[in-house]
VEXGUKE-825328 format. One record per atom (N, C-alpha, C): z, y, x. Coordinates in steps of 0.001 Angstrom, whole numbers, plus 500000, padded with zeros to 6 digits. Example, Ala and Ser with C-alpha at 12.3 -4.5 7.8 and 13.67 -1.06 7.14 Angstrom:
507800494310513190 507800495500512300 507800496700513200 507080497750512850 507140498940513670 507870500030512900 
//
This chain:
810945562044757495 811970561019757712 812197560830759213 813434561005759657 813788560716761044 813922559206761187 812958558594761851 812844557141761829 813973556444762586 814324556935763759 815419556319764515 816763556563763843 816912557715763204 818140557993762468 818278557043761277 817161556795760586 817182555829759484 817632554465759970 817042553998761058 817402552691761608 818873552649761988 819324553673762728 820704553674763219 821700553671762070 821488554533761086 822443554607759979 822398553364759100 821221552770758954 821147551535758174 821943550435758858 821839550344760176 822611549344760923 824102549656760849 824458550942760827 825874551320760741 826503550900759413 825692550735758375 826217550256757092 826305548727757158 827412548244757684 827625546799757844 827507546109756487 826637545102756399 826329544513755086 826130543008755162 827192542264755500 827059540806755446 826754540348754021 826153539197753902 825745538677752596 826897538754751598 826616539375750460 827626539550749425 828277540918749434 828027541698750503 828643543027750624 827588544059751012 826497544080750276 825355544916750646 825284546257749913 826176546517748945 825997547653748032 825909548984748764 826776549227749746 826761550515750438 825442550711751186 824949549676751831 823675549771752544 822523549979751572 822559549292750435 821523549456749411 821496550899748923 822654551452748598 822713552831748101 822219553819749152 822584553577750406 822111554455751487 820589554426751586 819994553228751552 818538553134751682 817839553785750497 818368553608749303 817787554258748122 817829555779748276 818950556299748753 819058557742748955 818040558246749974 817893557526751075 816965557971752116 815512557857751650 815186556817750896 813819556700750395 813532557778749360 814494558077748521 814314559157747544 814037560478748255 814793560768749294 814601562012750046 813236562071750713 812658560900751017 811350560837751676 810191560828750693 810476560920749380 809411561007748398 809123559738747625 809876558680747891 809727557458747115 810354557642745730 809848556903744756 810584556688743514 811497555502743781 812763555784744040 813666554753744540 814791554471743542 815249553236743565 816284552828742623 816942551541743127 818056551211742505 818665549892742664 818215549056741478 817544547951741721 817009547174740597 818084546308739958 817705545553738940 818686544794738159 819347543686738966 818722543251740039 819320542228740909 820282542852741906 820107544153742190 820918544836743184 820161545193744442 818847544903744477 818021545247745621 817743546745745668 817497547254746874 816978548614747042 815464548567746912 814894549398746043 813445549414745807 812948550843745894 811890551060746684 811244552359746768 809751552208746582 809153553037745730 807727552947745411 807043554257745773 805949554145746491 805092555299746795 803733555091746153 803253556071745405 801910556034744864 801817555381743503 800618555499742928 800313554931741621 798979554215741716 798796553217740870 797498552555740839 797610551091740497 796465550463740304 796462549064739874 796700548071741000 796571548517742258 796729547600743383 798069547848744072 798569546808744742 799949546884745200 800135546095746493 800880546699747411 801377546006748603 802895545969748503 803479544790748581 804935544658748611 805379544417750049 806302545251750507 806919545142751823 808353544666751590 808558543375751729 809817542732751331 810684542449752557 811703543290752742 812681543045753797 813984542567753199 814942542264754069 816274541944753528 817321542809754201 818291543205753401 819280544195753825 820610543550754185 820781542271753902 822012541584754271 821911541047755693 823057540760756274 823124540188757614 824098539015757612 824097538260758697 825156537278758894 826445538031759216 827607537384759069 828867538061759394 828990538308760902 829903539203761238 830182539489762634 829782540896763000 830674541850762772 830340543255763000 830286543543764494 829221544227764911 829015544626766303 829069546146766357 829896546735767218 829940548206767299 828545548781767555 828141549729766713 826790550292766807 826765551354767896 825876551160768862 825736552134769941 824383551963770599 823931553016771266 822665552985772004 822974553015773493 822355552100774209 822553552004775659 821213551692776309 820759552585777185 819479552405777891 818322552141776933 818307552871775821 817220552744774866 817319551549773952 818439550832773992 818650549662773140 819718549985772099 819385549747770831 820332549954769738 821027548637769431 822343548600769676 823150547418769403 823772547531768024 823850546411767317 824500546386766019 824028545203765205 824902544702764343 824544543562763500 823426543964762544 822344543188762564 821198543460761711 820122544289762361 820364544778763591 819351545607764245 818035544860764405 818124543541764598 816936542689764679 816696541974763360 817721541342762822 817584540471761654 818440540994760502 817805541780759614 816426542232759702 816338543671759248 817345544498759638 817281545912759275 816256546657760107 815989546164761326 814919546755762116 813586546677761401 813138545485760991 811909545385760210 811960546146758889 813091546141758183 813195546854756908 813059548361757110 813746548904758106 813604550326758401 812180550655758829 811549549739759551 810142549902759947 809258550016758706 809507549191757699 808733549243756449 808856550607755786 810100551068755603 810314552344754918 809712553497755714 809877553467757034 809365554549757875 807845554582757875 807192553411757973 805727553373758003 805135553839756681 805718553396755566 805214553819754257 805398555320754061 806563555852754475 806815557285754336 805858558088755203 805600557604756407 804693558304757321 803267558326756748 802849557218756165 801503557128755603 801364557956754333 802370557881753475 802318558612752213 801538557854751149 801468558411749930 800775557734748826 799294557523749143 798758556385748682 797353556048748854 796703555957747478 795577556616747275 794946556606745947 794674555189745458 795129554896744247 794887553598743639 795837552500744072 796831552849744895 797738551827745443 799196552195745203 799987551167745035 801446551283745058 801955550577746316 802733551286747118 803430550682748252 804878550494747841 805326549252747805 806664548930747300 807500548378748454 808532549113748840 809460548680749879 810716548144749204 811098546922749558 812252546275748930 813232545823750012 814484546261749876 815571545757750711 816349544743749891 816046543468750096 816554542408749226 817928541912749666 818680541471748689 820003540896748928 819901539426749341 820897538969750056 821212537550750145 820245536645750860 819355537161751709 818413536263752380 819129535296753300 820254535727753864 821019534847754744 821859533842753945 821821533951752625 822537533027751759 821586532270750864 821620532601749564 820794531873748593 819511532618748225 819190533695748952 817981534503748688 817931535013747255 819075535385746722 819082535823745318 818285537103745113 818198537943746156 817412539152746020 815946538862745813 815380537965746620 813969537600746462 813749536801745186 814639535875744906 814481535060743695 814496535938742437 815260537022742474 815391537872741300 814169538712740991 813206538799741935 812031539649741699 810733538853741580 810786537547741635 809554536753741657 808724536926740391 809369537205739270 808627537409738025 808282538876737774 808711539769738657 808541541203738418 807281541767739053 806843541156740151 805701541701740904 804588540669740992 803363541182741098 802183540356741373 801304541133742358 801758541254743609 801063542129744553 799726541553745018 798902542446745532 797657542036746179 797924541508747584 798958542073748236 799315541676749593 800831541720749738 801343540829750585 802781540749750840 803033540732752341 803935541601752790 804440541559754160 805951541400754077 806472540383754725 807906540105754727 808489540585756051 809619541255755988 810215541853757169 811114540895757921 810605540356759014 811369539507759921 810894539798761342 811781539701762334 811378540033763698 810344539057764254 809246539639764714 808189538832765328 807841539360766715 808398540546767060 807907541291768206 806741542144767737 806600543341768277 805654544285767691 804204543859767851 803900542948768806 802521542528769032 802169541225768313 803089540662767570 802834539355766959 802982539397765437 802208538546764801 802256538376763354 802712536948763076 803702536807762215 804194535470761864 803413534927760676 802813533759760878 801989533139759832 802749532124758997 803840531593759511 804489530547758730 805922530284759150 806649529667758224 808025529230758436 808161527792757937 809003527038758618 809335525708758122 810150525822756836 810153524732756076 810984524670754884 812405524270755241 813244524221754228 814651523911754442 815207523143753252 816110522225753532 816813521505752461 818248521256752903 819161521419751967 820587521177752229 821072520016751365 821887519157751963 822433517996751257 823913517822751560 824587517213750602 825956516736750806 825952515223750609 826538514512751547 826623513048751456 828099512663751447 828506511925750414 829914511590750224 830088510081750098 831050509560750831 831409508135750751 832873508033750361 833162507210749342 834547506963748921 834800505459748959 835861505069749641 836202503650749746 837714503471749675 838106502317749128 839527501997749092 840048501806750510 841225502333750744 841819502193752065 842133500736752366 841915500350753598 842283499015754069 843080499161755352 843755498104755739 844513498119756988 843544498298758154 843982498993759182 843106499243760319 842706497956761039 843434496883760813 843074495606761434 842009494851760641 841718495333759416 840718494648758592 839325494892759149 838385494036758747 837019494132759252 836166495133758465 836622495561757295 835836496487756486 835674497820757221 834464498384757137 834256499682757784 834846500779756903 835294501837757530 835915502939756811 834842503854756217 835278504753755362 834363505747754811 833758506603755918 834565506951756897 834065507753758011 832977506995758773 833201505720759029 832196504924759736 830923504777758903 831081504625757581 829907504513756706 829104505821756721 829797506959756757 829097508241756803 828341508393758119 828977507972759216 828292508030760513 827081507110760521 827208505954759912 826067505039759835 824896505681759085 825196506385758002 824134507081757266 823451508109758159 824246508898758883 823659509898759776 822757509237760829 823188508105761349 822358507408762334 821058506909761716 821106506461760458 819872506042759786 818938507235759588 819524508390759280 818721509595759089 818008509985760382 818712509984761500 818087510388762758 817020509385763196 817229508107762908 816209507096763223 814960507326762380 815162507610761091 814023507902760206 813270509133760684 814008510193761057 813368511428761500 812564511192762778 813101510402763699 812376510110764938 811057509409764642 811064508506763669 809824507816763295 808835508798762666 809332509708761835 808465510719761224 807817511629762266 808558511891763336 808094512848764339 807239512220765437 807043510925765385 806241510269766412 804845510883766471 804449511325767650 803133511932767831 803075513409767507 804181513972766983 804224515410766659 804899516145767817 804128516859768601 804677517495769799 805212518897769550 804777519551768485 805207520922768218 806405520929767268 807362521798767573 808561521883766729 808215522223765285 807154523009765083 806793523424763726 806338522244762867 805839521187763476 805330520041762716 806326518876762668 807534519093763159 808553518043763159 809611518310762092 810137517233761518 811301517362760655 812535517371761555 813432518331761300 814603518501762164 815879518377761333 816556517220761400 817828517076760691 818967517698761493 819933518260760780 821102518833761435 822374518467760695 823388518037761431 824695517734760850 825553518987760996 825780519691759888 826399521014759936 827906521002759720 828406519990759036 829843519941758787 830218518506758430 831435518118758770 831934516793758385 833443516877758174 833909516152757188 835345516152756921 835726514839756271 836998514510756336 837506513306755672 838886513597755093 839261512776754107 840543512976753429 840972511645752825 842247511578752476 842776510362751845 843928510739750931 843996510054749774 845127510260748867 846107509098748921 845958508236749929 846815507067750056 846197505810749482 845199505978748639 844514504835748037 843011504846748345 842411506044748244 840972506204748464 840748507131749655 839883506686750549 839481507521751687 838100508112751383 837958509407751617 836692510109751362 836169510717752653 834889510526752893 834216511176754027 833016511949753485 832806513149753999 831732514000753489 830988514654754646 829668514627754561 828804515267755541 828014516382754859 827818517475755568 826912518545755131 825705518529756064 824514518380755479 823295518180756258 822257519239755923 821552519685756952 820417520577756762 819177519954757388 818046520124756732 816776519624757245 815785520769757306 815138520957758457 814030521891758585 812748521089758388 811955521516757404 810828520710756944 809500521265757440 808655520422757999 807334520874758418 806368520919757235 805233521599757402 804197521491756366 803823520022756178 803612519649754947 803261518260754661 804433517398754249 805660517876754467 806841517150753994 807513518004752923 807224517688751672 807779518443750549 809238518050750338 810053518940749781 811445518588749495 811580517318748660 810668517094747717 810753515891746890 810538514630747725 809638514685748692 809390513525749557 810588513268750460 811202514331750952 812425514167751744 813514513515750900 813666513990749677 814703513457748796 814519511958748566 813286511568748346 813006510141748132 813375509313749367 813039509832750544 813345509100751774 814850508995752000 815587510077751748 817021510065751986 817746509146751013 817284509094749769 817953508232748794 817756506754749131 816653506457749790 816447505077750238 817394504702751377 817932505710752061 818849505472753179 820314505578752787 820587506055751572 821945506444751208 822879505266750959 822340504107750603 823132502913750292 824191503244749245 825481503016749533 826476503210748481 827122504585748502 826579505504749309 827111506864749321 826502507701748204 827130508822747930 826638509758746907 825905510897747595 824620511031747297 823786512040747936 823496513152746933 823805514391747301 823600515539746423 822703516551747107 821584516882746473 820692517917746992 821202519275746520 821445520188747453 821961521513747130 820861522559747041 819779522361747796 818687523334747787 817508522736748537 816285523100748133 815098522633748829 813978523651748730 813464524095749880 812403525105749940 811287524558750824 810052524477750342 808964523928751161 808538524881752267 807892524333753282 807319525150754350 806178526000753802 805872527068754549 804745527930754178 803978528308755432 802653528234755338 801796528693756433 800634529477755836 800441530695756316 799419531588755779 798059531306756402 797034531698755688 795660531653756182 795447532814757151 794777532559758275 794471533630759233 793344534539758755 792443533999757961 791220534724757620 791402535493756313 792197536566756368 792419537400755187 792332538870755593 792068539764754627 792080541195754946 793424541653755505 794510541036755041 795832541425755518 795994541111757002 795638539906757396 795759539539758808 794866540427759662 793647540670759201 792741541525759979 793309542932760133 793923543454759080 794513544790759152 795695544815760119 796506543776760119 797641543711761034 797168543639762479 796178542825762755 795667542710764126 795067544031764593 794330544701763696 793756545997764046 794844547022764316 795930546975763552 797047547894763763 797702547694765112 797857546432765528 798448546140766848 797537546659767957 796240546430767819 795302546915768838 795300548444768903 795367549085767736 795369550550767699 796594551124768400 797693550385768402 798921550835769066 798959550435770542 797865549830771034 797773549475772443 798261548079772774 798452547245771758 798964545906771991 797888544838772008 798279543655772457 797422542473772433 797958541540771364 797296541434770210 797887540696769089 797916539195769312 798893538571768697 799021537120768720 799717536650767458 799749535334767287 800378534736766108 801582533907766527 802502533739765601 803643532878765842 803983532108764573 804609530955764761 805129530133763666 806610529940763918 807429530073762890 808880530031763049 809449528721762524 810490528251763192 811126526999762782 812254527232761780 812553528500761480 813518528804760440 812842528894759076 813548529487758131 813040529675756765 813331531116756365 812434531724755596 812582533127755215 812163533319753768 812311534538753278 811875534851751915 810370534699751754 809625534669752851 808189534384752784 807938533044752097 808793532051752361 808628530719751766 808704530749750250 809472531687749706 809640531789748252 808572532673747622 808386533868748186 807557534867747521 806065534588747651 805611534146748819 804168533955749014 803588532906748066 804192531719747925 803638530764746953 803744531250745512 804834531950745187 805013532425743813 803959533455743447 803576534305744391 802643535389744097 801201535038744427 800995534028745251 799644533542745507 798713534548746152 799272535480746921 798449536504747569 798490536317749080 797574536947749818 797682536910751276 799036537448751717 799657536778752691 801015537136753088 801232536818754563 802051537628755207 802501537389756572 803921537919756679 804557537636757814 805819538288758163 805591539107759418 806287540247759488 806119541129760644 807366541985760805 807651542324762053 808720543279762323 809011543376763797 809424544538764256 809839544674765650 811134543917765896 811365543573767160 812600542901767523 812362541513768059 813297541055768879 813250539739769516 814074538767768680 813421537817768058 814129536884767164 815111535991767908 815014535899769236 816010535142769998 817389535783769925 817437537049769506 818713537756769387 819311537655767988 818592537035767046 819122536844765690 820511536208765750 821449536770764989 822751536157764753 823625536089766002 823208536675767121 823978536581768356 824986537723768437 826021537590769283 827018538665769408 826504539885770157 825328539793770786 824763540933771509 823434541367770875 823323541237769553 822095541594768849 821746543063769091 820486543325769468 820041544696769708 818528544773769609 818040545987769405 816605546228769332 816240547381770259 815110547243770914 814567548300771756 814009549390770847 814531550612770967 814112551673770050 812635552042770245 812136551899771464 810710552168771688 809852551124770986 810316549873770973 809580548832770259 809611549082768756 810756549550768270 810851549876766845 809781550904766457 809634551964767241 808631552990766942 807230552399767041 806990551522768011 805694550847768097 805434550048766815 806448549402766305 806292548645765065 805912549532763898 806518550724763832 806154551681762779 804699552103762939 804280552356764181 802888552724764451 801933551635763961 802259550390764297 801407549257763909 801298549165762398 802426549225761725 802423549019760278 801752550177759551 801948551394760028 801261552526759413 799746552337759504 799259551957760687 797815551752760862 797321550587760015 798103549521759949 797690548353759162 797595548696757681 798581549416757171 798569549804755760 797415550765755463 797127551647756400 796017552564756219 794703551784756126 794513550836757048 793299550016757039 793208549158755779 794324548603755401 794347547674754279 794010548374752969 794533549557752786 794360550250751515 793054551039751460 792256550951752506 790900551519752492 789867550411752410 789974549426753313 788935548429753467 788925547393752350 790064547112751773 790097546089750741 789876546698749370 
//
């Protein structure tokens, strides 16, 4: 398998959420050519399996990207293109490392290019009942020397206020003002929750993502779209209870809620990853992310040791100049090959 060619062509298959089929088919074809038993599963994910046996490592990447096509080109050793970092770089790293290592006696290495991680994570949700791996690695950019142990949770809400129109000279507050008042109550509550919490990973972070208002001549409607990044210890149900106490006469609708996840450091998987980084000449470290990933869904569902890993600078996620250092990509393949080799021997 030509590893840089795999990465480049995968990035060239532009695949914003909802339009991943061409990229999925390409990855299945390339994995098949490299000796995987590869297929498109019932959810639409690309799946490649190497080896046979009772034990299993799942390498779960995502093949979709945010919108915004970037012309794919290499300049000074940097590959530019949408998804080069988030997260086709890590996904290509998974396929390349598994292909380089080859089948391991008694083990199945399962590489998955999942749909929709940038949306509703339907690709990951569709496989939660299909696998029960011994170890899980999720493909997200961490930098080749770092292992990601955790992600904050996420919750989305819609808050709607409807009120009869009144003359602008009247003292009654408008629906728009009532919606703003709710947002102010939310930020005050969040500030109280965050008192004494100095790290972003342990703070609840509310975000006002959209707001609109309308009127039919009789009723004025104001609507807010809200996102919350949840720290460990604040479950979606606890957030919901707190927000409903603040909602007053508005209508609060929960659209989605995913709890935070933080992995244990003391596992064979973490030890194998650290050894792989050292073997490639790196100084290993850990990171915690303030976003949310498929790790939040799959790791609790499968109850196995889990981390996220992948080459690339996550500060470039979703940006118009997204790119990955091709030398770092190869280092990531080196790390993962060594980690998988150690893991499937020592455990």
